[in-house]
C-alpha positions, 0 to 999 in steps of 0.5 A: 471479532475483527479489529476496527478503528476509525479512519483517522487511526487507520490513516495514522497506522499507514503513516507510521508504516511509511515512517519505518522505511529507511530515509533513503527510500522515503527520499526516493519516493516520487509523486505518490499518494496514499488513499484509504478506502473501505473496500476496493471498487469494481476495477479491483475485481480483476485481482480476485480474492480479498484485496488489501491494497493496490498500486496504480501508477508508473513504477520508478524503474519505468519512468523516463525523462519525459515523465513530468506533469502527470497525476501522482501514483496512487496507493490504495489501502482497503481498510475493511479488508485489512481489519477483517483479518486482524484480531487486535490493534497490534495485528492491524498495525503489522498488516497495515505495515506489510500492505504499505511495504508491498505497495511501495515496493510496486512503486519501486518496480518490484513485482509480485513474484519477487515480493513472494520470494521476499515473503511480502506477497 
């Protein structure tokens, strides 16, 4: 049976995952917010498969001096998809952390090929 928690608990797991980032990285995160949704919308269909998270924004490596006054980058976590792959709270915590780290890496300009090399794809 899949692990299931309420939205507040899931959001807390995501915040805990962010807290595990080294402070030097957390301090460099700029103009990014995390959102939790049940499942991806139609715009995520292009990514195929069971999408766990999605980064929408301009990575730090591509921001120029003209970058200001823009809406925050967004990291989406898809709670039901993540939960469906977990059988315990510990598994859920680990997969939320992996998903958050994966999407934060995109914020820092690390692409899926490099994440695959690192074992985070």
